[in-house]
C-alpha positions as CSV (number, residue, x, y, z in Angstrom):
1,X,234.4,57.0,135.2
2,X,233.7,53.7,136.9
3,X,235.3,50.4,136.1
4,X,235.5,46.8,137.1
5,X,237.7,44.0,135.7
6,X,240.3,41.4,136.3
7,X,242.0,43.4,139.0
8,X,238.8,44.6,140.8
9,X,237.3,43.1,143.9
10,X,234.8,40.3,143.5
11,X,236.5,38.7,140.4
12,X,236.1,35.0,140.8
13,X,238.3,32.4,139.3
14,X,237.2,28.8,138.7
15,X,240.7,27.6,139.4
16,X,244.2,28.9,139.9
17,X,245.1,28.3,136.3
18,X,243.6,30.0,133.2
19,X,244.0,29.1,129.6
20,X,242.8,32.5,128.2
21,X,245.3,34.6,126.3
22,X,244.5,37.7,128.4
23,X,244.9,35.9,131.7
24,X,241.3,36.0,132.8
25,X,239.4,33.2,134.4
26,X,236.6,31.6,132.3
27,X,233.9,33.4,134.3
28,X,235.7,36.8,134.4
29,X,234.7,40.0,132.6
30,X,237.3,42.1,130.8
31,X,237.9,45.5,132.5
32,X,234.7,47.5,132.0
33,X,234.7,51.3,132.2
34,X,231.7,53.6,131.8
35,X,232.4,57.3,131.3
36,X,229.4,59.7,131.3
37,X,229.4,63.1,129.6
38,X,231.8,61.9,126.9
39,X,230.4,64.5,124.5
40,X,228.5,67.7,125.4
41,X,225.6,68.1,123.0
42,X,223.3,65.0,123.6
43,X,221.1,64.6,126.6
44,X,223.1,61.4,127.4
45,X,226.6,60.6,126.2
46,X,228.6,57.6,127.3
47,X,231.9,56.0,126.4
48,X,231.7,52.3,127.4
49,X,234.8,50.1,127.3
50,X,235.0,46.3,127.5
51,X,238.7,45.7,127.4
52,X,239.8,47.0,124.0
53,X,236.3,47.4,122.7
54,X,235.2,51.0,122.9
55,X,231.7,52.3,122.0
56,X,230.3,55.8,122.2
57,X,226.6,55.7,123.1
58,X,224.6,58.9,122.9
59,X,220.9,59.6,123.6
60,X,219.3,62.5,121.9
61,X,215.8,63.9,122.8
62,X,213.5,65.0,120.0
63,X,210.2,66.7,120.7
64,X,208.3,64.7,118.1
65,X,207.5,61.1,117.2
66,X,207.3,59.1,113.9
67,X,204.2,59.9,111.9
68,X,202.6,56.5,112.7
69,X,202.9,57.4,116.4
70,X,201.5,60.9,116.2
71,X,198.3,61.5,118.3
72,X,198.8,58.4,120.4
73,X,200.2,60.2,123.4
74,X,203.0,57.6,123.4
75,X,206.7,58.3,123.0
76,X,209.2,56.3,121.0
77,X,212.8,55.0,121.4
78,X,214.9,54.1,118.4
79,X,218.5,53.1,118.0
80,X,221.2,53.1,115.4
81,X,224.5,51.2,115.5
82,X,227.5,51.8,113.3
83,X,231.3,51.1,113.2
84,X,233.9,53.6,112.3
85,X,235.9,52.6,109.2
86,X,239.1,52.0,111.3
87,X,237.4,50.3,114.2
88,X,238.9,47.0,113.1
89,X,242.3,45.9,111.9
90,X,241.3,46.3,108.3
91,X,239.5,49.5,107.3
92,X,235.9,49.0,106.1
93,X,234.2,51.7,104.0
94,X,231.4,53.8,105.4
95,X,228.0,52.4,104.7
96,X,226.8,55.9,104.0
97,X,229.3,56.2,101.1
98,X,228.3,52.8,99.8
99,X,224.7,53.9,99.9
100,X,223.4,50.8,101.6
101,X,223.2,49.8,105.3
102,X,224.4,46.3,105.8
103,X,222.3,43.5,107.2
104,X,224.5,43.2,110.3
105,X,224.2,46.9,111.1
106,X,220.4,46.7,110.7
107,X,220.2,43.6,112.9
108,X,222.3,45.2,115.7
109,X,220.5,48.5,115.5
110,X,217.1,46.7,116.0
111,X,218.6,44.6,118.9
112,X,219.7,47.7,120.7
113,X,216.3,49.4,120.2
114,X,214.4,46.3,121.4
115,X,216.6,45.8,124.4
116,X,216.2,49.4,125.7
117,X,212.5,49.6,125.0
118,X,212.1,46.7,127.4
119,X,212.9,49.0,130.3
120,X,211.0,52.2,129.6
121,X,207.3,53.2,129.8
122,X,206.9,55.0,126.5
123,X,203.6,56.5,127.7
124,X,205.5,58.3,130.4
125,X,207.7,60.3,128.1
126,X,204.8,61.8,126.1
127,X,205.2,62.3,122.4
128,X,208.9,62.6,122.5
129,X,211.5,60.4,120.8
130,X,214.8,59.2,122.4
131,X,217.3,58.4,119.7
132,X,220.2,56.2,120.7
133,X,223.3,56.2,118.6
134,X,226.0,53.6,119.2
135,X,229.2,54.1,117.3
136,X,232.0,51.6,117.7
137,X,235.3,53.4,118.0
138,X,237.4,50.3,118.4
139,X,236.3,46.7,118.0
140,X,237.7,43.7,119.9
141,X,234.6,41.5,120.2
142,X,231.3,42.1,122.0
143,X,230.5,45.4,120.3
144,X,226.7,44.8,120.4
145,X,226.6,43.9,124.1
146,X,228.9,46.8,125.0
147,X,226.5,49.1,123.0
148,X,223.5,47.9,124.9
149,X,225.2,48.2,128.3
150,X,226.4,51.8,127.5
151,X,223.2,52.9,125.9
152,X,221.2,52.1,129.0
153,X,223.3,54.6,131.0
154,X,222.9,57.2,128.2
155,X,219.2,56.5,128.3
156,X,219.0,57.2,132.0
157,X,220.7,60.5,131.5
158,X,218.2,61.4,128.7
159,X,215.3,60.6,131.0
160,X,216.9,62.9,133.6
161,X,217.0,65.6,131.0
162,X,213.3,65.1,130.2
163,X,212.4,65.1,133.9
164,X,214.2,68.4,134.5
165,X,212.3,69.9,131.5
166,X,209.0,68.8,132.9
167,X,208.2,66.6,129.9
168,X,207.5,63.3,131.7
169,X,204.0,62.2,132.8
170,X,205.6,59.7,135.2
171,X,208.8,60.8,136.9
172,X,210.2,57.3,137.0
173,X,209.6,55.8,133.5
174,X,212.4,53.3,133.7
175,X,211.4,50.1,135.4
176,X,214.8,48.2,135.4
177,X,218.4,48.3,134.4
178,X,219.5,46.6,131.1
179,X,222.9,45.1,130.4
180,X,224.3,42.6,127.9
181,X,227.3,40.3,127.6
182,X,228.7,37.7,125.3
183,X,229.4,34.2,126.3
184,X,230.6,31.1,124.4
185,X,232.3,27.8,124.3
186,X,235.9,28.1,123.4
187,X,238.4,25.1,123.5
188,X,235.6,23.1,125.1
189,X,235.1,25.6,128.0
190,X,232.3,28.0,128.8
191,X,233.8,31.5,128.7
192,X,232.4,34.9,129.5
193,X,232.9,38.2,127.6
194,X,234.7,37.0,124.5
195,X,237.3,39.2,122.8
196,X,237.7,38.8,119.0
197,X,240.4,36.2,119.3
198,X,238.0,33.9,121.2
199,X,234.8,34.9,119.4
200,X,236.3,34.1,116.0
201,X,237.0,30.5,116.9
202,X,234.2,29.8,119.3
203,X,232.3,26.5,119.0
204,X,229.2,28.2,120.5
205,X,228.6,31.9,120.4
206,X,225.9,33.6,122.4
207,X,224.8,37.1,123.4
208,X,222.5,37.6,126.4
209,X,220.5,40.7,127.3
210,X,219.1,40.8,130.8
211,X,217.4,43.0,133.4
212,X,218.6,43.6,137.0
213,X,215.4,41.9,138.2
214,X,216.7,38.6,136.9
215,X,214.6,38.3,133.7
216,X,215.9,37.9,130.2
217,X,215.2,40.4,127.3
218,X,216.9,38.5,124.5
219,X,219.2,35.6,123.8
220,X,221.1,35.1,120.5
221,X,222.9,31.8,120.3
222,X,224.5,29.7,117.6
223,X,226.3,26.4,117.5
224,X,229.1,27.6,115.2
225,X,231.0,24.4,114.9
226,X,228.6,21.8,116.1
227,X,225.4,21.2,118.1
228,X,225.4,21.6,121.8
229,X,223.4,20.0,124.7
230,X,220.8,21.7,127.0
231,X,223.3,21.4,129.9
232,X,225.8,23.6,128.0
233,X,223.0,26.1,127.4
234,X,222.3,26.3,131.1
235,X,225.9,26.8,131.9
236,X,226.1,29.6,129.3
237,X,223.1,31.4,130.7
238,X,224.4,31.0,134.3
239,X,227.7,32.6,133.3
240,X,226.1,35.4,131.3
241,X,223.6,36.3,134.1
242,X,226.5,36.4,136.6
243,X,228.4,38.7,134.3
244,X,225.4,40.9,133.9
245,X,225.2,41.3,137.7
246,X,228.7,42.7,137.7
247,X,227.7,45.0,134.8
248,X,224.8,46.3,136.8
249,X,227.2,47.3,139.6
250,X,229.3,49.3,137.1
251,X,226.2,51.0,135.7
252,X,224.9,51.8,139.1
253,X,228.3,53.3,140.2
254,X,228.4,55.4,137.1
255,X,224.9,56.8,137.6
256,X,225.6,57.7,141.3
257,X,227.6,60.6,140.0
258,X,225.9,63.9,139.3
259,X,224.4,64.5,135.8
260,X,227.3,65.5,133.6
261,X,226.4,69.0,132.4
262,X,223.6,71.5,132.7
263,X,220.0,70.3,132.9
264,X,217.3,72.4,131.3
265,X,215.0,74.6,133.3
266,X,211.5,73.4,133.9
267,X,209.3,74.4,130.9
268,X,206.3,76.5,132.0
269,X,203.2,76.3,129.8
270,X,202.2,79.6,128.1
271,X,198.8,79.5,130.0
272,X,200.6,79.5,133.3
273,X,202.8,82.4,132.3
274,X,199.8,84.5,131.4
275,X,198.0,83.6,134.6
276,X,200.9,84.7,136.8
277,X,201.9,87.6,134.7
278,X,205.0,85.9,133.2
């Protein structure tokens, strides 16, 4: 498990005084932890924690693609997002029981999928599907950004699984790291990584998805209480990108550890087995 947060090195305060309820500086992340190998069955399984927000992100490998993708030689990456009924203060019924997936759930599922497809060459994974499942165990703001940050690490492990099985046409299909963080204006101040207490009363609320090469994947921003000037947008983006840099460090540290579990043996084609008497 790797972590960074208010007590870690490199945390920068704008001043000696903070007005945030949790004691953080405006530009400071909550404590972030990434635990690989959280469950045993998927090719990639991660528990990501942003303070009290906890999301389980798994990456499963399927040896097929959707019907509309068959015969193309291209793989696919899809994502689903959901919250456990008791993830928030008030229990919410399961969408599967209600028989209808909510609009918010669909929106975030698509966001996670788009974000992670931005970093992978789908031609390199052949006609295989990587299915990302992000389940919120406990919510305290920033669940979608935590899901994206954790899902990237699970994706890297799934690619390692495919590589070990000899199912990649390019051994390095991932071109960059992906992380995401929330940022907003609360009490007239630009603040990074909003917990629910701040998010629920933010004047401006924004989610930023970025790569470790300095480019942006997606920006979702709303003036909740009023309009805001371009100068505030620039400050929000600067804060978010600085936060993502710290998240990339946490991801990198987590991925420096060995693959958590057993990797598959290299798959030998039947023609090769016959040729060599296997």
